[in-house]
BAZASE-307881 format. One line per 3 residues: number of its first residue (from 1); their letters; for each residue x, y, z of C-alpha. Coordinates in nm, 2 decimals. Each point is the difference from the previous one (the first is absolute). Layout:
N
NUM	A	X:Y:Z ~ ... .
END
This chain:
249
1	MAD	2.09:-3.93:-4.34 ~ -0.32:0.08:-0.21 ~ 0.02:0.36:0.15 .
4	SQR	0.36:0.04:-0.10 ~ -0.09:-0.11:-0.35 ~ -0.27:0.24:-0.03 .
7	IED	0.21:0.29:0.11 ~ 0.27:-0.10:-0.26 ~ -0.27:-0.01:-0.27 .
10	LRR	-0.13:0.34:0.10 ~ 0.36:0.16:0.01 ~ 0.05:-0.13:-0.35 .
13	RVQ	-0.33:0.15:-0.12 ~ 0.07:0.34:0.15 ~ 0.36:0.00:-0.12 .
16	TDP	-0.13:-0.08:-0.36 ~ -0.27:0.28:0.03 ~ 0.08:0.26:0.26 .
19	ASI	-0.33:0.17:-0.08 ~ -0.19:-0.31:0.09 ~ -0.25:0.02:0.29 .
22	AFA	0.13:-0.34:0.11 ~ 0.23:0.21:0.22 ~ -0.28:0.01:0.26 .
25	QLA	-0.03:-0.38:0.01 ~ 0.39:-0.03:0.03 ~ 0.01:0.26:0.28 .
28	EEC	-0.27:-0.17:0.20 ~ 0.16:-0.35:-0.04 ~ 0.33:0.15:0.12 .
31	RRA	-0.16:0.16:0.30 ~ -0.17:-0.33:0.10 ~ 0.32:-0.19:-0.04 .
34	GHY	0.18:0.25:0.23 ~ 0.20:0.17:-0.27 ~ -0.11:0.35:0.11 .
37	QES	0.26:0.22:-0.15 ~ -0.04:-0.17:-0.33 ~ -0.38:0.05:0.03 .
40	VDV	0.05:0.38:0.07 ~ 0.25:0.03:-0.31 ~ -0.25:-0.18:-0.24 .
43	CRA	-0.30:0.22:0.13 ~ 0.18:0.33:-0.04 ~ 0.12:-0.09:-0.36 .
46	GLD	-0.34:-0.11:-0.11 ~ -0.18:0.29:0.17 ~ 0.21:0.23:-0.19 .
49	LHP	-0.17:-0.12:-0.31 ~ -0.34:-0.07:0.17 ~ -0.05:0.24:0.28 .
52	GYL	-0.37:-0.07:0.02 ~ 0.04:-0.39:0.08 ~ -0.13:0.01:0.37 .
55	SAR	0.06:-0.36:0.08 ~ 0.37:0.04:-0.09 ~ 0.02:0.31:0.23 .
58	VTL	-0.16:-0.21:0.28 ~ 0.26:-0.26:-0.05 ~ 0.27:0.27:0.00 .
61	GRA	-0.14:0.13:0.34 ~ -0.01:-0.34:0.16 ~ 0.35:-0.09:-0.10 .
64	LIE	0.12:0.34:0.14 ~ -0.16:-0.09:0.33 ~ 0.20:-0.32:0.02 .
67	LND	0.31:0.21:-0.07 ~ -0.11:0.22:0.29 ~ -0.02:0.31:-0.23 .
70	LET	-0.33:0.10:0.17 ~ -0.03:0.36:-0.10 ~ 0.05:-0.08:-0.38 .
73	ALA	-0.23:-0.30:0.03 ~ -0.27:0.22:0.16 ~ 0.02:0.26:-0.28 .
76	ELQ	-0.04:-0.28:-0.27 ~ -0.30:-0.16:0.17 ~ -0.17:0.34:0.08 .
79	HVL	0.04:0.08:-0.38 ~ -0.19:-0.33:-0.06 ~ -0.28:0.09:0.24 .
82	KSA	-0.07:0.33:-0.16 ~ -0.11:-0.17:-0.32 ~ -0.13:-0.33:0.16 .
85	PEN	-0.11:0.08:0.38 ~ -0.12:-0.36:0.04 ~ 0.31:-0.17:-0.11 .
88	LAA	0.04:-0.26:0.27 ~ 0.36:-0.08:-0.04 ~ 0.09:0.37:0.02 .
91	IRG	-0.21:0.05:0.31 ~ 0.16:-0.29:0.18 ~ 0.34:0.14:-0.11 .
94	VAE	-0.06:0.34:0.15 ~ -0.13:-0.17:0.31 ~ 0.32:-0.21:0.04 .
97	IHH	0.22:0.31:-0.05 ~ -0.17:0.18:0.29 ~ 0.01:-0.31:0.20 .
100	RQG	0.38:-0.03:-0.05 ~ 0.04:0.37:0.07 ~ -0.18:-0.04:0.34 .
103	SLA	-0.30:0.21:-0.10 ~ -0.24:-0.24:0.13 ~ -0.32:0.20:-0.03 .
106	EAL	0.06:0.08:-0.35 ~ 0.08:-0.37:-0.07 ~ -0.32:-0.10:0.17 .
109	AQY	-0.20:0.24:-0.21 ~ 0.15:-0.14:-0.32 ~ -0.03:-0.37:0.11 .
112	RAA	-0.37:0.06:0.07 ~ -0.05:0.16:-0.34 ~ 0.16:-0.31:-0.15 .
115	LAL	-0.22:-0.23:0.21 ~ -0.31:0.17:-0.14 ~ 0.11:-0.11:-0.34 .
118	ARN	0.11:-0.35:0.11 ~ -0.23:-0.10:0.28 ~ 0.08:-0.37:-0.02 .
121	DPD	0.37:0.05:0.06 ~ 0.09:-0.17:0.34 ~ 0.36:0.13:0.01 .
124	LQR	-0.12:0.37:-0.06 ~ -0.27:-0.05:0.25 ~ 0.26:-0.12:0.26 .
127	TVD	0.22:0.29:-0.08 ~ -0.28:0.25:0.06 ~ -0.10:-0.17:0.33 .
130	ELA	0.36:0.01:0.13 ~ 0.06:0.37:-0.10 ~ -0.34:0.10:0.14 .
133	RQV	0.09:-0.14:0.34 ~ 0.32:0.21:-0.01 ~ -0.14:0.32:-0.12 .
136	EPP	-0.35:0.02:0.14 ~ -0.06:0.01:0.38 ~ -0.23:-0.27:0.15 .
139	PAP	-0.36:0.12:0.09 ~ -0.05:0.10:0.35 ~ -0.18:-0.26:0.21 .
142	ASA	-0.37:0.06:0.04 ~ -0.25:-0.09:0.29 ~ -0.28:-0.23:-0.04 .
145	DGL	-0.23:0.26:-0.16 ~ 0.27:0.13:-0.23 ~ 0.11:0.30:0.22 .
148	TFE	0.31:0.04:0.20 ~ -0.01:0.10:0.36 ~ 0.08:0.36:-0.07 .
151	QMQ	-0.26:0.02:-0.28 ~ -0.27:-0.15:0.21 ~ 0.08:0.25:0.28 .
154	NEF	-0.01:0.30:-0.23 ~ -0.33:-0.12:-0.16 ~ -0.16:-0.04:0.35 .
157	LQN	0.10:0.34:0.13 ~ -0.12:0.18:-0.32 ~ -0.34:-0.16:0.02 .
160	LMP	-0.03:0.01:0.38 ~ -0.36:0.04:0.13 ~ -0.05:0.27:0.27 .
163	PPP	-0.05:-0.13:0.35 ~ -0.36:0.01:0.16 ~ -0.08:0.33:0.16 .
166	APA	0.05:0.04:0.37 ~ -0.33:0.04:0.21 ~ -0.10:0.35:0.08 .
169	LQM	0.06:0.14:0.35 ~ -0.31:-0.04:0.22 ~ -0.07:0.32:0.20 .
172	APP	-0.15:-0.04:0.35 ~ -0.33:0.21:0.02 ~ 0.02:0.28:0.27 .
175	PAA	-0.23:-0.06:0.30 ~ -0.32:0.20:0.02 ~ 0.00:0.30:0.22 .
178	EET	-0.30:-0.11:0.21 ~ 0.13:-0.34:0.07 ~ 0.24:-0.10:0.28 .
181	PSP	0.32:-0.14:-0.16 ~ 0.06:-0.36:0.08 ~ 0.29:-0.09:0.23 .
184	LAP	0.13:-0.21:-0.29 ~ -0.05:0.26:-0.28 ~ 0.32:0.20:-0.11 .
187	PPD	0.00:0.38:0.10 ~ -0.14:0.23:-0.27 ~ 0.35:0.14:-0.08 .
190	AAP	0.16:-0.34:-0.05 ~ 0.16:-0.08:-0.33 ~ -0.23:-0.20:-0.25 .
193	IAA	0.03:-0.36:0.02 ~ 0.12:-0.16:-0.32 ~ -0.15:-0.34:-0.09 .
196	EPE	0.26:-0.28:0.00 ~ 0.10:-0.04:-0.36 ~ -0.07:-0.32:-0.18 .
199	PAA	0.28:-0.23:-0.07 ~ 0.16:0.10:-0.34 ~ 0.17:-0.21:-0.25 .
202	AAP	0.38:0.00:0.02 ~ 0.18:0.25:-0.22 ~ 0.07:-0.17:-0.33 .
205	AAA	0.32:0.19:-0.07 ~ 0.14:-0.12:0.32 ~ -0.10:-0.36:-0.09 .
208	VDA	0.16:0.03:-0.33 ~ 0.31:0.13:0.17 ~ 0.02:-0.28:0.23 .
211	VAV	-0.01:-0.26:-0.28 ~ 0.26:0.19:-0.18 ~ 0.23:-0.04:0.29 .
214	EET	0.01:-0.37:-0.08 ~ 0.21:0.08:-0.30 ~ 0.30:0.03:0.25 .
217	QPG	-0.06:-0.35:0.15 ~ 0.20:-0.28:-0.13 ~ -0.18:-0.26:-0.19 .
220	TTE	-0.29:0.20:-0.10 ~ -0.10:-0.04:-0.36 ~ -0.20:0.23:-0.23 .
223	RDR	-0.30:-0.23:0.02 ~ 0.01:-0.01:0.38 ~ -0.01:0.39:0.01 .
226	SLR	-0.29:0.02:-0.25 ~ -0.20:-0.27:0.18 ~ 0.05:0.18:0.34 .
229	LVA	-0.11:0.32:-0.14 ~ -0.31:-0.15:-0.15 ~ -0.08:-0.14:0.34 .
232	VLE	0.05:0.34:0.18 ~ -0.22:0.17:-0.25 ~ -0.28:-0.25:0.04 .
235	QWL	0.02:0.04:0.38 ~ -0.03:0.38:-0.04 ~ -0.30:-0.02:-0.24 .
238	DAI	-0.18:-0.25:0.24 ~ 0.05:0.25:0.28 ~ -0.15:0.28:-0.21 .
241	HVV	-0.32:-0.22:-0.07 ~ -0.03:-0.07:0.37 ~ 0.01:0.36:0.10 .
244	RAE	-0.26:0.10:-0.27 ~ -0.22:-0.28:0.09 ~ -0.03:0.10:0.36 .
247	PRA	-0.32:0.20:0.09 ~ 0.04:0.35:0.10 ~ -0.11:0.11:0.35 .
END
């Protein structure tokens, strides 16, 4: 009842003095009361006399949103933001227009700009969080050390240590001319005997490929593949240390 009385008082005031800036108050009270068309009419009549009254233009834009005249409302609010880029009501109005039009990315950007000016607004924060879940994809799952299986595999292959060198072939010395060849000695024209190669570490690329096959197994998670890859690499490095630590003949 009190709001209705206030609106009536403002109407009489504006009717008595059409040039009064009280039109802005009347238009805002009408908008809050749900009288959107009257709010638009009062704003337009007053803005003809006071075109620089930005708060009245914001009221006009917000009333037009409620009437679903979104393009006209957007033009009015953008006009306000050219002169007052941090006008919170205008920013929220632009965000709501994009939201209603289905332009969610643009709406999210505007809502975030509004939230930067009103950090303690829980409704605005909730709207930003909901839109962010719709617009922005969730982050990719990471392994225990922060890398995915593919990233770990690529990192390992790029920084792969070379395998230990194979032992040189041992050539059997030819028998002396004046000595009688032993019955167990190979003939002079026999092919040189190669020393049996030391056991080498398993090829790392093959090991990595073997772990990668697990991607096709049901129930295998990213963490399982990462841990399996780490275990294979540790075994390969241990094999390298063993080979290098053995004394040469």
